[in-house]
N, C-alpha and C positions, 0 to 999 in steps of 0.2 A: 727510445727513438721512434719505435713503431707507433706508440700513442701520440707522439708529437706530430708525426706525418698525417695521422688520421684526423687530427683536429681540424674542423672546418675553418676556412678563412673568415676573417671579419668582413662584413658587408661594406661596400664603398658607396659614397654618396653620389652616384651617377648611374645613368641607365634606368630602364624600366624595372619595376618589381616583378617578381615571379607571378604571372597571372593565374597559374594553376591553383594556387592556394585559395583563390576567391571563386573558383568555378563551382557550378552546381554539380553535385555528385553524379547525376546522369550524364552530364557533359564529360566529366573525367572518365567515367566507365566506358563511354563510346567514342572517345577522342579518335578522330581519323577514320571512324567506321560508320558514318551516317549514310543512309541509303537515299532518302528524298525528303522534301518538305512540301507542305501545302499552305495556301492562304485560305484560312477559314473565314475570315472577315477582315475589314480594314483594321490594321494594327494587331492582328492575332495570327501567329504562324504555328503550324504543327510540324515538328521534326520527328522523323522516324529513322531509327538506327537499324543496321543490318541484324542486330540481335533481337529486334522486335520492340525494344524500348521506345517510348514516346516522350517527347518533351514539348511543352507549349511556351511560346514567347509572346508576351504582351508588351507592345511598344507604346510608351507614354510620352507625350509632349510636355515640356516644362518651359518656364520662362528663362532658362539657361542660368541666370544669376540667382542661385538658390540661397536663401538665408537659413538660419537654424530652425525656424518654425517650419518652413517647407520641407527641409530635410527630415526632421523628426516626424512630421505628419506622414510623409510618403514611406519612411522606413517602418513606422508602426503598421501601415496598411500591408506592406510587404511581409512583415513578420506574421500578421494575423491571417492574411488570405493567400499567401504564397509560401515559398519554402525558405525565405530569409536571404535570398541571393538577388543581386541586381548588378547590371553593368551600364555604364554611361557610354553612349556613342560619341563619335567625333563631333556630331551636330548638337549634342546636349540633350538628346532624348534618353529616357531610361528604358532598358529592356529587362523585363522581369520574367525569369524562367519558372515554370510550374510543371511538375511531373504528373499531377493528377488532373485529368480532364474535367472532373466534376467541380474543381475549384476555379476554373477560368472565368465563368460568368460572374461569380461573386467578386472576384478580383477586379474585373472590368467595371462592375457596378460601383464598387467602393472607390476606385480611382476617379471615375466619372463624377460621382457625388461630391468628391473633394474638389472638383473644378478643373481636373486635368484631362485633356482630350486623348483618345486612343486613335492612332492612325499612323500615317507616314510610310506605309508599306506599298509594294507593287506600284501600280500606275497612279500615284498620287503626288501632290506637292510635299516633298519631304521637309523636315524641319530645316530652317535656314542656318547654315554654318556662318560664323562671323568671327571677327577679330575682337580684341579686348575692349576697344572703345575708351571712353573717358575714365572708366573705373580703374584700369590697370596700365594703360599704355601712355607713353610720353609724347607721342607724335600725332594723335588722331585729329582730323579736321571735322569729324562727326562722331556720334556715338553709335557704333555698329550694333550693340546689343539693344539700344533703344529703337533703331530702325527695324530690327528683327521682331521685337515685341509688337510694335504698332502694325507692321505688315502682316504678321501671322494672325493678328486679330481680324484683319480683312480677309485672310485666306483660310480661315478656320474650316470652312466647308470642304475646301480642296485637300486639307490635311486628313480629315476624318472620312473622306469618301474616295474611292478609287475610280475616278471618272476621266482622268487625263489620258491622252493617247499613250504616253509612256511616263516613266518616272521623271519628275522635274526637280533638278537640284538648283537651289538659289543660294548665292553667297553674298555676303556684305564685307566691305573693307573700309576702314576709316582713314586710310591714307592711300596715296597713289603708288606706294611701294607694293601694295596689294598682297598682303598675306592671306587674303580671303580666297585666292585661288580661282581656278576656272569654274564656270557654272553655266547651266542652261540660261540663267539670268544672273548677272552679277551687278551689285549696287556698290559703287565705289565713290569715294570723295574725289573731287576735282579742284585742286588749287589752281587759280587762274592768274595769280600775281607772284613775282619772285619774292624771296624773303626780304623783310625789312630788318636791317642790321643795327643793333644797338652797339655802336663802336666803343662806348665807354666800358662795356662789360666783356668784350671778346677776349682781351688779353688776360683777364682774371679767371674766366670760366672755361674757355675753349682751348683744346690742344690743336692748334691750327693745322699741322700736317695731317692729323686724323680727319679733320673736316674736309680738307682739300681732297684727300684720297677717297672719301665717302661719295663724292659727287660722281654720278655715272656718266656725265657728259663733259667733264673737265671744265665746268663753268665757274668754279671758285678758285681764287688764287690769293696768296698773302698780299697784304698792303699795309702801308703806314698811313694812319688817319689821325690828324691832330697830334702828330709826334708819338703816337702809341701803336704797337703792333695790332693789326686787325685783319679783316678779310674783305674782299670785294667780289661781286658777282657780275659776270658777263651775261647780261640779260638776253642777248641774242642767242646764246647757247642754252640758257636755263630752260628746263622743261617743267619747272614748278612741281617736282615730285615730292619734296619735303624730306629727302634723305639727309639733308644737312642739319635739320632741327634737333634730332636726338643728341648728337654729340656736341651741339652748340645751341642751347636755348636762346641766346641773344639773336640768332638768325630766325626770327619769328615769321612763320609762313601762314599760320592759321589766321583767317580773317572772317568776321561775322557776315560780311557782305560778299566777298569775292571767293570764298570757299563754297563750291557748289557740289551737286550730286551728278554723277554720270552713270548711265545704265548700259551694260554690254550684254550681248546674247550669243548663244550658240557654242559655248565652251563645253568641252567633253574630255574627261581624263581617260576613260576606258576605251578599249578597242572592240567592245561588243557590237556586232553587226556592222559597224563602220569604224574608220580610223579615228584616233583622238583629234581634236581640233581646238584652235584658240577661239576665245570669244571675241566679238567685234563690237565697236561702239555704235549705238543706235540713238541715244538721247544724251544731250549734254546741257550743262547750265541749269539743271533743275535746282530750285531753292533748297538749301540745307536747313529746312524748316522744322526744328525741334519744337515740341516733343513727339509729334505724330507723323511728320513727313508726309502730308496728304498728297502733295504733287508727285513724289516718287511712287507712292502706292498706286496712284491713278495710272501711271505709265505701266507699271508691272501688271496690274489687273487687265489692262487693255491688251498687252502682249499675250498673256495667258488665255484670254478669251478667244483671240484669233487662233492661237495654237490649238486650243481645245476643239474649236469648231472645224478647222480645216485640215489638220494633220491626219495621216493614216495611222492605223493601229500599230503600236510599238515603234513609231517614228520619233526619235529624239528631236528636240527643238532645232538643233543645228542641221540635222538631216532634212527636216521639213523646210527650213529656209533655203538650203541648197537646192531643194527640188523646185520650189516655187520661184526662186530668184529674189535677189535683194530689192529690185524695184517693186515687185508685187508685195513684198513684206512691208515696205514703207507705205504702200497704198492701203493695205488692209489695216494696219495699226494706226494710220493717220498721223504718224510721226513725221515731223519736218526733216527733210534731208538738207544738210547745211555743209558749208565748206569745212567744218570741223570733222566731218566723217571721212575726209580724204587724207591719206597718209602723205603729207608733204614735208616732213621733217628732213632737212638737208643731210643729216647724218645717216639716214636710212633710204637714200635715193634708190638703192638696188631693190627695195621692196615695192616701189610705186606700181609697177606692172602686175604685182601679185595681189593688189587690193581687191577685196570682194565687192567693192562699191563702184569702182570706175576703171575703165581700161583706156590706155593711151595708144 
């Protein structure tokens, strides 16, 4: 019985795996006992433990969607020039720990020669976090990973150099449900037309109560069309979010002409130096122009240039905009202020006076 009780339980297929088994030995040895860290150069950090042990981290930008060739190439470099350990960040960058200071320069050179940039630390533009896009998701109105790749090609210098007033977090989301999250700059798809319903398929494909419950504004209701169970949309209520499409593909909302890109600024999740804040719309109706999205890149670069030139040291983008005011922000960026920047949705009338753009 004692042996029976001591036997470890079988693993279950849920939750995160134990991260300690993948940690660098120096990390395990000094877990919870680190003293300080230093930024040696863009993309390279030095961590010093209270025991005196040192560990160096090299941060490598990737194209996020890595194939077998890229994975094998980078792992061979890590085995040869580092200590065989690596971790992926939420934003898809690789952090390579090295215990020996003499190996850092060789590792950086090998990764750079392979075509991968080193950077994304301190006051730089970090790698862009994004949703799955066309490769994995069933709802996207754009390809978030494609937007990331094309935009980071334009922002390569800002990733590899620490020249921004503060860290800049950029996110992309391929639908308006926005699993991209808050960011200093957020690039989100913008559906502008309600879904087109293929009534012949709804009764065979969709579980109608689930679709009705999925709508956040109660704009969908059951209906009988041509003698068959179907659905209908109250277009006065519909906010074109796309939430109905995943459980019911016959409610097609993606449109090559009317699915646009919107850009939001000033989002912040942390409470460092100032409170968290929601991002706010500054540009709408930008063409969803794959595969390089030049119009969206132009707006992002213009916002970053104004922020870089005018913000104070360590001022996050939202703090900078709150200081100079929204009218001045639109003047500096030369972005048009339109009626779409005003929160006039009837279901949110209580927020009208809280808008950052206009007061009543």
